[in-house]
C-alpha positions as CSV (number, residue, x, y, z in Angstrom):
1,M,0.0,0.0,0.0
2,V,1.2,3.5,-0.8
3,D,1.2,6.1,2.0
4,K,1.3,9.9,1.7
5,D,5.0,10.1,2.4
6,Q,5.8,8.1,-0.7
7,L,3.6,10.2,-2.9
8,F,4.4,13.6,-1.6
9,S,7.7,15.1,-0.5
10,P,7.4,15.9,3.2
11,T,9.8,18.9,3.0
12,K,9.6,21.9,0.6
13,M,12.4,22.7,-1.7
14,S,14.2,26.0,-0.9
15,A,14.0,28.7,-3.5
16,Q,17.7,28.4,-4.2
17,A,17.5,24.6,-4.6
18,K,14.6,25.0,-7.0
19,A,16.4,27.7,-9.0
20,E,19.5,25.4,-9.2
21,Q,17.3,22.5,-10.4
22,T,15.7,24.7,-13.0
23,N,19.1,26.1,-14.1
24,Q,20.6,22.5,-14.4
25,A,17.6,21.4,-16.5
26,A,18.0,24.4,-18.8
27,K,21.7,23.8,-19.2
28,E,21.0,20.2,-20.2
29,I,18.5,21.2,-22.7
30,L,20.8,23.8,-24.2
31,A,23.7,21.3,-24.4
32,A,21.5,18.8,-26.1
33,E,20.4,21.4,-28.7
34,A,23.9,22.6,-29.3
35,A,25.1,19.0,-29.8
36,A,22.3,18.4,-32.3
37,R,23.0,21.6,-34.1
38,E,26.7,20.8,-34.4
39,A,25.9,17.3,-35.7
40,K,23.6,18.8,-38.3
41,T,26.2,21.4,-39.3
42,A,28.8,18.7,-39.8
43,K,26.5,16.6,-41.8
44,L,25.5,19.5,-44.1
45,R,29.1,20.6,-44.5
46,L,30.2,17.1,-45.5
47,A,27.3,16.9,-48.0
48,R,28.2,20.3,-49.4
49,L,31.9,19.3,-49.8
50,E,30.9,16.0,-51.5
51,Q,28.6,17.9,-53.9
52,A,31.3,20.4,-54.7
53,A,34.1,17.9,-55.2
54,P,32.9,16.5,-58.5
55,K,32.3,20.0,-59.9
56,A,35.9,21.0,-58.9
57,V,37.3,17.9,-60.7
58,E,35.2,18.7,-63.8
59,K,36.3,22.3,-63.9
60,S,40.0,21.4,-63.5
61,K,39.7,18.9,-66.3
62,S,38.0,21.3,-68.6
63,S,40.4,24.2,-67.8
64,S,43.4,22.0,-68.4
65,R,42.0,21.0,-71.8
66,A,41.4,24.6,-72.7
67,R,45.0,25.5,-71.9
68,T,46.4,22.7,-74.0
69,K,44.4,23.6,-77.1
């Protein structure tokens, strides 16, 4: 059987402890968002470099042919 002490905290949390708990939760959320943003940026940067690499090779081949003519 569950009694009231198991359901409800018998002591109130101080304002400072509550603020610290909120601050910690906010920092965790911000850190998770920053990590997700950095991962997305790295993924997009890699995709952009892969997309640009074939174009650079084609340009270098065409420019070398133009010089030899």
